[in-house]
C-alpha positions in Angstrom: -6.5 10.9 -78.8 -9.7 10.0 -79.5 -10.2 7.7 -76.6 -8.6 5.2 -73.8 -9.6 2.5 -72.1 -7.7 -0.3 -69.8 -7.8 -3.8 -69.2 -7.2 -6.1 -65.3 -4.3 -7.5 -66.9 -2.3 -3.7 -66.4 -2.4 -2.9 -70.3 -3.5 0.4 -72.0 -5.0 1.1 -75.2 -5.1 4.3 -77.0 -7.8 4.9 -79.7 -5.7 7.4 -82.4 -6.7 8.6 -86.0 -8.4 5.0 -86.2 -5.6 3.1 -84.8 -5.6 1.5 -81.8 -2.1 1.6 -79.5 -1.4 -1.2 -77.1 0.7 0.0 -73.7 2.1 -2.6 -71.4 2.3 -1.9 -67.2 5.6 -0.2 -67.8 3.4 2.7 -70.0 6.0 1.2 -73.0 4.5 0.7 -76.5 3.6 -3.3 -77.7 1.1 -3.6 -80.1 -1.0 -1.7 -82.6 -4.2 -2.4 -84.6 -5.6 -0.1 -88.3 -8.3 -0.8 -90.1 -9.2 2.3 -92.5 -12.1 0.4 -94.3 -14.4 0.9 -91.8 -14.9 4.5 -91.2 -13.9 5.9 -87.7 -13.1 3.3 -84.5 -15.2 5.1 -82.0 -14.6 2.3 -79.2 -12.3 -0.2 -77.6 -14.2 -2.7 -75.1 -11.1 -4.3 -72.8 -13.0 -5.9 -70.4 -11.8 -9.4 -71.6 -8.6 -8.8 -72.5 -8.6 -12.0 -74.3 -11.3 -11.2 -76.6 -10.8 -6.9 -77.4 -13.8 -5.3 -79.0 -13.2 -3.1 -81.4 -16.2 -0.9 -82.5 -16.6 0.6 -85.7 -20.2 2.4 -85.6 -20.2 3.9 -89.6 -20.4 -0.4 -90.8 -21.8 -1.6 -87.7 -19.1 -4.0 -86.6 -17.3 -5.3 -84.9 -14.1 -6.8 -84.8 -12.7 -9.4 -82.3 -9.0 -8.9 -82.0 -6.2 -11.1 -79.5 -4.5 -9.9 -76.3 -2.1 -8.9 -79.2 -4.3 -6.8 -81.4 -4.6 -9.4 -84.0 -7.9 -9.8 -85.7 -10.1 -12.9 -84.3 -13.6 -12.3 -86.1 -15.8 -9.9 -87.1 -19.9 -9.5 -86.6 -21.8 -7.5 -88.5 -24.1 -6.0 -86.6 -26.4 -5.1 -89.0 -26.5 -9.1 -90.2 -28.6 -9.7 -86.4 -30.9 -7.1 -86.7 -29.0 -4.0 -84.9 -29.3 -1.6 -87.3 -28.0 1.7 -85.4 -25.3 0.6 -83.3 -24.5 3.5 -80.9 -22.9 1.9 -78.3 -21.2 -1.7 -76.8 -19.4 -3.4 -74.5 -19.2 -6.5 -73.0 -20.9 -8.7 -70.0 -18.6 -10.2 -67.6 -21.6 -12.4 -66.8 -21.7 -14.5 -70.4 -19.3 -13.0 -72.4 -22.9 -11.7 -74.6 -22.6 -8.1 -75.6 -24.4 -5.2 -75.0 -25.6 -2.6 -77.5 -27.7 0.9 -77.7 -29.7 -0.1 -80.7 -30.9 4.0 -81.5 -33.1 2.6 -84.6 -35.6 2.2 -82.1 -34.0 3.0 -79.0 -33.3 -0.2 -77.3 -30.9 -1.9 -75.2 -30.3 -5.4 -76.9 -27.7 -8.1 -75.7 -26.3 -11.1 -78.5 -25.2 -14.5 -77.3 -22.1 -15.9 -77.9 -24.1 -17.0 -80.7 -24.6 -14.1 -82.1 -28.4 -14.5 -81.2 -30.3 -11.0 -79.4 -31.8 -12.3 -76.4 -32.6 -9.4 -74.2 -34.3 -6.0 -75.7 -35.2 -3.3 -73.4 -38.2 -2.2 -74.8 -38.2 0.9 -76.3 -36.4 3.6 -73.9 -38.1 6.4 -74.3 -41.6 5.2 -73.6 -40.4 3.8 -70.7 -38.4 7.2 -68.9 -41.2 10.4 -70.4 -37.7 11.0 -72.2 -35.3 11.1 -76.1 -32.2 9.1 -75.0 -28.9 10.2 -76.4 -26.2 7.8 -74.9 -22.6 8.5 -74.3 -21.4 6.3 -72.8 -22.8 2.1 -71.1 -20.7 -0.3 -68.8 -21.9 -3.1 -67.0 -21.7 -3.3 -63.6 -22.8 -4.9 -60.2 -25.9 -6.5 -61.6 -27.0 -4.1 -63.8 -25.8 -1.8 -66.7 -25.0 1.6 -67.1 -26.3 4.0 -69.9 -25.0 7.7 -69.6 -27.5 10.5 -70.7 -25.1 13.6 -71.0 -28.3 14.9 -70.4 -30.6 13.7 -67.7 -28.9 11.2 -65.9 -27.9 7.8 -66.0 -30.1 5.4 -66.0 -30.2 2.3 -64.4 -31.6 -1.5 -66.4 -31.1 -4.7 -64.4 -29.4 -7.7 -66.7 -32.3 -8.7 -68.1 -32.4 -5.2 -69.6 -35.6 -4.4 -67.7 -34.9 -0.6 -66.6 -34.5 0.5 -62.9 -33.9 4.1 -62.4 -32.1 6.5 -63.3 -29.4 8.4 -61.6 -29.9 12.5 -61.8 -25.9 12.5 -62.7 -25.0 14.7 -65.5 -22.7 15.1 -68.2 -21.1 11.8 -67.8 -19.4 10.7 -71.0 -16.8 8.4 -69.1 -16.7 5.8 -67.0 -16.4 2.8 -64.6 -17.4 0.8 -61.9 -14.4 -1.0 -59.2 -16.2 -3.1 -56.9 -19.4 -1.4 -54.8 -17.4 2.3 -56.7 -18.4 4.0 -59.8 -15.8 6.1 -61.0 -17.2 8.7 -63.6 -16.1 12.4 -64.6 -18.6 14.6 -64.8 -18.0 18.8 -66.2 -14.1 18.3 -65.8 -14.4 16.6 -62.3 -13.9 12.6 -60.9 -16.7 12.2 -58.5 -17.6 8.6 -57.2 -20.5 7.0 -56.5 -20.7 3.9 -54.0 -23.1 1.4 -54.9 -24.0 0.5 -51.8 -24.0 4.0 -49.7 -25.7 5.6 -52.2 -22.7 8.3 -51.5 -21.9 10.9 -54.5 -18.8 12.8 -53.7 -15.2 14.2 -56.2 -12.1 12.7 -56.1 -9.7 15.7 -55.3 -7.0 15.1 -58.4 -2.9 15.8 -58.0 -3.1 17.7 -61.6 -5.8 21.3 -61.5 -6.5 20.5 -65.0 -9.9 19.9 -66.6 -10.4 15.8 -67.7 -12.5 13.9 -69.7 -11.6 10.5 -69.1 -9.8 8.3 -66.5 -8.7 5.2 -65.0 -8.1 3.4 -62.1 -6.0 0.5 -62.7 -3.2 -1.9 -60.6 -2.8 0.9 -58.5 -2.7 2.9 -60.9 -4.8 6.5 -61.8 -4.3 7.4 -65.9 -6.0 10.8 -66.3 -7.1 11.9 -70.4 -7.2 15.5 -70.8 -8.1 15.7 -74.4 -4.8 15.8 -75.8 -2.7 14.0 -73.1 -2.5 11.3 -71.2 -0.9 11.5 -67.9 -0.6 8.4 -65.4 0.6 8.4 -61.7 0.5 5.4 -59.2 -0.6 5.3 -55.6 
C-alpha cells in the first residue's frame, strides 16, 4: 500500500503499485483504476467523491475520475505553467485545486477554467526556511502544508502565508469540524483550531501508524503494510 484516503460517503481508496482500489462502506472492493503510462500514482484526493483527483507527479498530470473510478478528463499542469507539482488537494470552497509547485516554491490555485488565480509568493523567502512539504489539505478557511522538518504552515484562502505550527514529522492530516487529526512519529494526535489544544489520541492498537482517517464513526489506521478498520 502506497497511500490511502476516504470520502464523506464512507468509501475507502487504496493506492498500491499504481492501481487505485475502491472499497465500500462495508470494506468490500467495488471498483479499481489503473494507468501504467504516467509513472507513479502518488496521491488520490477524494474531497469531492464525484470528482476524484488521481495525481501523477512524474508527468505533472491530474486525472479526474468519476465516483466509479472512470476517467473523465485530464489536467496537464505544465500546460498552465506549473512545472514541478509536488502536492495537490481539492478546494471545497469553489472546486478549484491547490497545488504546491517546487519549481518556484509557491502554493498555487487553479480554477475550473484551468487558470492560475492564486499564488503564495516564494515560501522560503516568506518564512526564511527551506520547504520540503509532504502533505497538504484545505481546512477551516486555511490551506495547511506540512513540512516534516519544520511544522505545519498555515495559508489563508488567498494563498497568503499566516503562521507555522511547530508540529513536526507529519505526513498525514485530516480535518473534521474544528479538529485537525494528524500522525506524528507513529502517534495519532489532534489539534483544535479554536482552543489550540493539542493532544494524543489513545489507539486500540500498539503499532506505530503512518496514516489515519475518521469517517462515519469508523477509524482507519494504516501501518505501512496493513489497513485496519475500527467502529465506534
